[in-house]
C-alpha positions as CSV (number, residue, x, y, z in Angstrom):
1,M,31.3,70.2,62.2
2,T,29.2,67.8,60.2
3,A,29.0,64.0,60.7
4,W,31.2,63.5,57.6
5,T,34.1,65.5,59.1
6,L,34.0,63.4,62.2
7,G,36.3,60.4,62.7
8,L,35.0,56.9,62.5
9,R,34.5,56.8,66.2
10,G,32.5,60.0,66.2
11,R,30.3,58.8,63.4
12,L,29.6,55.5,65.2
13,L,28.8,57.3,68.4
14,L,26.5,59.7,66.6
15,A,24.8,56.9,64.7
16,F,24.1,54.9,67.8
17,A,23.0,57.9,69.7
18,V,20.6,59.0,67.0
19,L,19.2,55.4,66.6
20,G,18.8,55.1,70.4
21,L,17.1,58.4,70.8
22,T,14.8,57.8,67.8
23,T,13.8,54.4,68.9
24,T,13.2,55.6,72.5
25,A,11.3,58.6,71.3
26,L,9.0,56.5,69.2
27,V,8.4,53.8,71.8
28,A,8.1,56.3,74.7
29,G,6.0,58.7,72.6
30,V,3.5,56.0,71.5
31,S,3.4,54.5,75.0
32,Y,2.9,57.9,76.6
33,G,0.2,58.9,74.1
34,Q,-1.7,55.6,74.6
35,A,-1.4,55.7,78.4
36,R,-2.5,59.4,78.5
37,T,-5.5,58.6,76.4
38,V,-6.5,55.6,78.6
39,I,-6.1,57.6,81.8
40,L,-8.1,60.5,80.6
41,Q,-10.8,58.3,79.0
42,K,-11.1,56.3,82.1
43,A,-11.5,59.4,84.3
44,Q,-13.9,60.9,81.8
45,D,-16.1,57.8,81.6
46,A,-16.2,57.5,85.4
47,A,-17.1,61.1,85.9
48,V,-19.9,60.9,83.2
49,V,-21.3,57.7,84.7
50,S,-21.3,59.3,88.2
51,L,-23.1,62.4,87.0
52,V,-25.7,60.3,85.1
53,D,-26.3,58.1,88.1
54,Q,-26.7,61.0,90.5
55,A,-29.0,62.9,88.0
56,A,-31.2,59.8,87.9
57,R,-31.6,59.8,91.7
58,V,-33.0,63.3,91.7
59,L,-35.8,62.2,89.4
60,P,-38.8,62.4,89.3
61,L,-39.1,66.0,90.0
62,R,-41.8,67.1,92.4
63,E,-42.8,70.1,90.4
64,L,-42.3,71.8,87.1
65,P,-41.2,74.5,86.6
66,P,-38.9,73.9,89.6
67,S,-38.7,76.4,92.4
68,Q,-35.3,78.0,93.5
69,D,-35.3,75.7,96.5
70,Q,-35.6,72.7,94.3
71,L,-32.8,74.0,92.0
72,D,-30.6,74.5,95.1
73,A,-31.4,70.9,96.3
74,I,-30.5,69.5,92.9
75,A,-27.2,71.4,92.9
76,Q,-26.3,70.1,96.3
77,N,-27.2,66.6,95.4
78,L,-25.1,66.7,92.3
79,G,-22.1,68.4,93.9
80,E,-19.7,65.6,94.9
81,G,-16.9,66.4,97.2
82,P,-14.3,68.5,95.3
83,D,-16.4,68.3,92.1
84,P,-18.7,71.4,92.2
85,A,-22.0,71.4,90.3
86,V,-24.2,74.2,88.9
87,V,-27.9,74.0,87.8
88,A,-29.6,76.4,85.4
89,Y,-33.2,76.9,84.5
90,R,-34.4,79.8,82.3
91,G,-32.0,82.3,83.7
92,R,-32.1,81.0,87.3
93,T,-29.0,79.1,88.6
94,A,-28.0,77.2,91.7
95,S,-24.5,76.0,92.7
96,S,-23.1,73.6,95.2
97,S,-20.1,75.9,95.7
98,D,-18.7,79.1,94.3
99,L,-18.9,77.7,90.7
100,S,-20.9,80.0,88.4
101,L,-22.6,79.3,85.1
102,D,-20.2,81.8,83.4
103,E,-17.3,79.4,84.2
104,I,-18.9,76.7,82.1
105,P,-17.6,76.9,78.4
106,A,-20.1,78.5,76.1
107,E,-19.5,75.7,73.5
108,L,-20.4,73.1,76.0
109,R,-23.6,74.9,77.1
110,G,-24.7,75.2,73.5
111,E,-24.5,71.4,73.0
112,V,-26.6,70.5,76.1
113,T,-29.9,69.5,74.5
114,G,-32.2,66.7,75.2
115,G,-30.8,64.0,77.4
116,R,-27.4,63.8,75.7
117,V,-24.3,64.0,78.0
118,V,-21.5,66.2,76.7
119,W,-18.1,67.0,78.1
120,Q,-15.0,69.2,77.5
121,R,-11.6,69.4,79.1
122,V,-10.8,72.9,80.3
123,T,-8.3,74.7,82.5
124,M,-9.6,76.4,85.7
125,G,-7.6,77.8,88.5
126,G,-4.4,76.8,86.9
127,G,-5.3,73.1,86.8
128,P,-7.0,70.7,84.4
129,W,-10.8,70.0,84.8
130,L,-13.4,68.0,83.0
131,A,-16.6,70.0,82.4
132,I,-19.7,67.7,82.0
133,G,-23.2,68.8,81.1
134,T,-26.6,67.3,80.5
135,Q,-30.3,68.2,80.7
136,L,-32.7,66.4,83.1
137,M,-35.4,64.5,81.4
138,T,-38.8,63.6,82.8
139,E,-41.3,60.9,81.9
140,R,-44.5,61.6,79.9
141,P,-47.8,59.9,80.6
142,D,-47.3,57.8,77.5
143,G,-44.0,56.4,78.8
144,G,-41.7,58.6,76.7
145,T,-39.4,61.2,78.0
146,E,-39.1,64.9,77.5
147,P,-36.6,67.6,78.6
148,T,-37.3,69.5,81.7
149,G,-35.2,72.5,80.7
150,I,-33.1,72.0,83.7
151,E,-29.4,72.1,82.7
152,V,-27.0,70.3,85.0
153,Y,-23.2,70.9,84.9
154,R,-20.4,69.5,87.0
155,M,-16.7,70.1,87.0
156,H,-14.5,67.1,87.7
157,A,-10.9,67.8,88.8
158,L,-8.2,66.0,86.7
159,G,-5.3,66.7,89.1
160,D,-4.7,63.1,90.0
161,E,-4.8,62.1,86.4
162,Q,-2.4,65.0,85.4
163,R,0.1,63.8,88.1
164,S,-0.1,60.3,86.7
165,I,0.5,61.7,83.2
166,D,3.4,63.8,84.5
167,Q,4.9,60.7,86.0
168,L,4.6,58.9,82.7
169,A,6.4,61.8,81.0
170,A,9.2,61.7,83.6
171,L,9.4,58.0,83.1
172,A,9.7,58.5,79.3
173,W,12.5,61.1,79.8
174,S,14.3,58.7,82.2
175,T,13.9,55.9,79.7
176,G,15.3,58.1,76.9
177,S,18.3,59.2,79.0
178,A,19.0,55.6,80.0
179,S,18.7,54.5,76.4
180,L,21.1,57.3,75.3
181,V,23.6,56.2,77.8
182,L,23.2,52.6,76.7
183,A,23.5,53.5,73.1
184,V,26.7,55.5,73.8
185,L,28.2,52.5,75.7
186,L,27.2,50.1,72.9
187,A,28.8,52.6,70.3
188,L,32.0,52.7,72.3
189,L,32.2,48.9,72.4
190,A,31.4,48.7,68.7
191,A,33.9,51.4,67.9
192,R,36.6,49.7,70.0
193,G,36.0,46.4,68.1
194,V,36.0,48.1,64.7
195,L,38.7,50.7,65.3
196,R,41.3,48.5,66.9
197,P,42.0,46.5,63.7
198,V,41.7,49.8,61.7
199,R,44.3,51.5,63.9
200,E,46.6,48.5,63.6
201,L,46.2,48.6,59.8
202,G,47.0,52.3,59.9
203,R,50.1,51.8,62.0
204,A,51.2,48.9,59.7
205,A,50.6,51.1,56.6
206,R,52.6,54.0,58.2
207,R,55.6,51.7,59.0
208,L,55.4,50.2,55.4
209,G,55.4,53.7,54.0
210,E,58.4,54.6,56.1
211,G,60.4,51.8,54.5
212,D,59.9,48.8,56.9
213,L,58.9,46.3,54.3
214,R,58.8,43.4,56.8
215,T,55.7,45.0,58.4
216,R,52.7,42.8,58.6
217,A,49.2,43.4,60.0
218,T,47.7,41.0,62.6
219,V,44.8,39.0,61.2
220,R,41.9,38.4,63.7
221,G,38.8,36.5,62.9
222,T,37.2,36.0,59.5
223,D,35.3,39.2,59.0
224,E,35.8,41.9,56.3
225,L,38.5,43.7,58.3
226,A,40.4,40.4,58.6
227,G,40.2,40.1,54.8
228,V,41.6,43.6,54.4
229,A,44.5,42.7,56.8
230,Q,45.2,39.6,54.7
231,I,45.2,41.6,51.5
232,F,47.5,44.1,53.1
233,N,49.9,41.4,54.1
234,Q,49.9,39.9,50.7
235,T,50.6,43.3,49.1
236,A,53.4,43.9,51.6
237,E,55.0,40.6,50.8
238,R,54.9,41.3,47.0
239,L,56.2,44.8,47.6
240,E,59.1,43.4,49.7
241,R,60.0,40.9,47.1
242,Q,59.9,43.5,44.3
243,V,61.8,46.2,46.2
244,G,64.4,43.6,47.3
245,E,64.9,42.6,43.6
246,L,65.1,46.2,42.5
247,R,67.7,47.0,45.3
248,R,69.7,44.0,44.3
249,M,69.6,45.0,40.6
250,E,70.5,48.6,41.6
251,A,73.4,47.4,43.8
252,D,74.6,45.2,41.0
253,A,74.5,48.1,38.5
254,R,76.4,50.4,40.9
255,R,79.0,47.7,41.6
256,F,79.3,47.1,37.8
257,V,79.9,50.8,37.1
258,A,82.3,51.2,39.9
259,D,84.2,48.0,39.0
260,V,84.4,49.0,35.3
261,S,85.5,52.5,36.1
262,H,88.2,51.3,38.4
263,E,89.3,48.7,35.9
264,L,89.5,51.4,33.2
265,R,91.8,53.6,35.3
266,T,94.9,51.5,34.6
267,P,94.7,51.3,30.8
268,L,93.6,55.0,30.7
269,A,96.6,56.0,32.7
270,A,98.8,54.3,30.1
271,M,96.8,55.8,27.3
272,T,97.1,59.3,28.9
273,A,100.9,58.9,29.0
274,V,100.9,58.0,25.3
275,T,98.7,60.9,24.4
276,D,101.1,63.3,26.2
277,V,103.8,62.1,23.8
278,L,101.3,62.4,20.9
279,D,100.5,66.0,21.9
280,E,104.2,66.9,21.8
281,E,104.7,65.2,18.4
282,S,101.3,66.2,16.8
283,A,102.6,69.6,15.7
284,R,105.4,67.9,13.7
285,L,103.2,65.2,12.1
286,P,102.0,65.9,8.6
287,G,98.3,66.5,7.7
288,D,95.8,63.8,8.7
289,A,98.3,62.1,11.0
290,G,98.5,65.3,13.1
291,K,94.8,65.6,13.2
292,A,94.4,62.0,14.2
293,A,96.9,62.3,17.0
294,R,95.1,65.4,18.4
295,L,91.7,63.7,18.1
296,V,93.0,60.6,20.0
297,S,94.5,62.8,22.7
298,Q,91.2,64.7,23.1
299,E,89.0,61.6,23.2
300,T,91.4,60.0,25.7
301,Q,91.0,63.0,28.0
302,N,87.2,62.9,27.6
303,L,87.2,59.2,28.4
304,A,89.4,59.8,31.4
305,Q,87.0,62.5,32.6
306,L,84.0,60.3,32.1
307,V,85.6,57.5,34.1
308,E,86.3,59.9,37.0
309,D,82.7,61.2,36.8
310,L,81.3,57.6,36.9
311,I,83.5,56.8,39.9
312,E,82.3,60.0,41.6
313,I,78.6,59.1,40.8
314,S,79.1,55.6,42.2
315,R,80.4,57.1,45.5
316,F,77.3,59.2,45.8
317,D,75.0,56.3,45.0
318,A,76.8,54.0,47.5
319,G,76.6,56.7,50.2
320,T,80.4,56.7,50.6
321,A,81.0,60.3,49.4
322,A,82.4,62.4,52.3
323,L,83.4,66.0,52.9
324,S,86.8,67.2,53.7
325,L,86.0,70.6,55.2
326,D,88.4,73.5,55.6
327,D,88.0,77.2,56.2
328,L,88.1,78.8,52.7
329,D,88.1,82.3,51.4
330,V,85.3,81.6,48.9
331,G,86.2,84.4,46.6
332,A,89.8,83.3,46.3
333,A,88.7,79.7,45.8
334,V,86.4,80.6,42.9
335,R,89.2,82.7,41.3
336,A,91.6,79.8,41.6
337,T,89.0,77.6,39.8
338,L,88.7,80.1,36.9
339,R,92.4,80.6,36.7
340,S,93.3,76.8,36.7
341,R,91.0,76.3,33.7
342,G,92.0,79.4,31.7
343,W,88.6,81.1,32.1
344,T,89.8,84.3,33.8
345,D,89.6,86.4,30.6
346,Q,86.2,84.9,29.5
347,V,84.3,85.7,32.7
348,E,83.2,88.9,34.5
349,T,83.5,88.5,38.3
350,E,82.3,90.1,41.5
351,L,84.2,88.1,44.0
352,P,84.8,90.1,47.2
353,D,87.5,88.9,49.6
354,G,86.9,88.1,53.2
355,I,83.9,85.8,52.7
356,V,85.0,82.8,54.7
357,A,83.1,79.5,54.8
358,R,83.8,76.0,56.0
359,L,83.6,73.9,52.7
360,D,85.3,71.1,50.9
361,P,87.7,72.8,48.5
362,R,87.8,70.0,45.9
363,R,84.0,69.7,45.7
364,L,83.5,73.5,45.6
365,D,86.0,73.5,42.7
366,V,83.9,70.8,40.9
367,I,80.6,72.7,41.4
368,V,81.9,76.1,40.2
369,A,83.8,74.5,37.2
370,N,80.6,72.8,36.0
371,M,78.5,75.9,36.5
372,V,80.9,78.2,34.6
373,G,81.8,75.6,32.0
374,N,78.1,75.0,31.2
375,A,77.6,78.7,30.8
376,L,80.6,79.1,28.5
377,R,79.6,76.1,26.3
378,H,75.9,76.7,26.0
379,G,75.3,80.4,26.8
380,A,76.5,83.6,25.3
381,A,79.0,86.3,26.5
382,P,79.3,88.0,28.8
383,V,79.3,85.3,31.5
384,T,79.2,86.7,35.1
385,V,80.2,85.1,38.4
386,R,79.0,86.8,41.5
387,L,79.5,86.0,45.2
388,R,77.2,87.1,48.0
389,A,77.1,86.2,51.7
390,P,73.5,86.3,53.1
391,A,73.2,85.4,56.8
392,G,74.6,81.9,57.4
393,W,75.1,81.2,53.7
394,V,77.4,81.8,50.8
395,E,75.8,82.2,47.4
396,V,77.6,81.9,44.0
397,T,75.6,83.0,40.9
398,V,76.7,82.2,37.4
399,A,74.7,83.9,34.6
400,D,75.1,84.2,30.8
401,H,73.4,86.3,28.1
402,G,72.2,83.5,25.8
403,S,68.7,82.5,24.9
404,G,68.0,80.9,28.3
405,L,66.8,77.4,29.1
406,P,63.6,76.1,27.5
407,P,61.0,74.8,30.0
408,D,61.7,71.1,29.1
409,V,65.4,71.6,29.5
410,L,65.0,73.6,32.7
411,A,63.0,70.7,34.3
412,R,65.8,68.1,33.5
413,A,68.9,70.3,33.7
414,F,70.4,68.2,36.6
415,D,69.4,64.7,35.2
416,R,72.2,62.3,34.6
417,F,73.3,61.8,31.0
418,Y,70.8,64.5,29.9
419,K,71.8,66.7,26.9
420,A,69.6,69.5,25.8
421,D,70.9,69.0,22.2
422,T,71.0,65.2,21.5
423,A,73.0,66.0,18.3
424,R,76.0,67.3,20.3
425,S,79.3,65.5,19.8
426,R,80.7,63.4,22.6
427,S,83.5,66.0,23.2
428,D,80.8,68.2,24.8
429,G,80.6,65.8,27.7
430,A,78.4,62.9,28.9
431,G,75.8,65.0,30.7
432,L,77.1,64.2,34.2
433,G,78.6,67.5,35.2
434,L,75.6,69.3,36.6
435,A,74.3,66.1,38.3
436,I,77.6,65.8,40.1
437,A,77.5,69.5,41.0
438,L,74.0,69.1,42.5
439,A,75.1,66.0,44.5
440,N,78.1,67.9,45.9
441,A,75.9,70.9,46.8
442,R,73.5,68.6,48.6
443,L,76.4,66.9,50.4
444,H,77.2,70.3,51.9
445,G,73.6,70.7,52.9
446,G,73.1,73.4,50.3
447,S,71.3,73.7,46.9
448,L,71.9,74.3,43.3
449,V,69.0,75.6,41.1
450,A,68.7,76.6,37.5
451,G,66.6,79.3,36.0
452,N,66.2,82.1,33.5
453,R,66.7,85.8,34.1
454,S,65.2,88.9,32.5
455,P,65.6,90.0,29.7
456,Q,67.5,86.9,28.6
457,G,70.0,84.3,29.7
458,A,70.3,81.4,32.0
459,V,71.3,81.6,35.7
460,F,72.6,79.0,38.1
461,T,72.6,79.7,41.8
462,L,74.6,77.8,44.3
463,R,73.8,78.2,48.0
464,L,76.0,76.6,50.7
465,P,75.9,76.9,54.5
466,S,78.9,78.9,55.7
467,G,79.2,76.8,58.8
468,G,80.0,73.4,57.2
469,G,78.2,70.5,55.6
470,A,75.0,68.8,56.7
């Protein structure tokens, strides 16, 4: 998991931890390096000065070349406590302890010339040591100095210094650990201060998204997050006003449609009664008068159907549509729908008996009538109606053998007032039938989908739960 996939809290903790560790590592590293250099330099200078002082005390030499006894005496004088010394002269050596000339680094021995003092840090016996070497000088009669050829080496133990350095390292680690803990604590405090208003904004945004338009965020302080909270509140206020206005306009539109539809029922009832008389007399009326009477009768029926559809739509929009459930033999109910509309001879059916579901008979009739009527008007024969009963469901499929539904029509088949052919006459309907059918299917807790089948033709599939509506 990368830092970018962490939450804000995780990124703050990581940033503070990295900053704390980096700062501590730099400070502790620099301090450790300087302290280590100072400790070693101090020990080295003291050991060199000590060797030079002791070497000066063995001068002047009684004889040159020195005897072995004199070399042994020099080695004993230069050996200081735990710091052993070894003296060499032209292949002869003397030591204050078990130290041998072979334990002195060859590089150091090669640099011992004249009166120069050289040194080198080495590891001996598992511990750190400082190897120091020089050559004894003697005075000439003219006041100058010349080398005696006697090489003097001493090993100075750095154990105490190593322990001091180890303590410094342990202190650096302890400081780093404490700094990390402090950084994490500071990150937690910072994250709490930053994330609290962020979480509150998140909760407010979630409530606003769920539809609570009165949600407001708490504004604390004057920082950037407070500014974001103020902008959120201003946006929520504007959204509440706009949604309230839209709801009011929508409610007014629904009420207008419902009121107009109800008001039209009374004159339409009178007009329908008149058209019944016209239908009886239209056959005896001459020429254009008969055609006009039949046209008035048909348009009155269409208008009456439109008013009923609008009333039904207004019930769905207002949320007052309700189911009146009954145990139905679905096959028998579909056959009754086809028979009542005179479609029995125009449709091929596969409607087995015995498929019982708890449905609203009137709404099932509306759905099937719209599906079959749409196939008969816009498809091509033969139109087939099939009934199946998958587990827990009943499925009614209506298919035709026409050219099918184009993609743009398929996407809007259930839209209100949508007509695939805008040039169709008003007698073909107002484009509300399939929208009402879909609303009735959803009211049952089911679905109604449109599609095309191979090789050709449109197919509408109704699925309703057999146990009752949602």
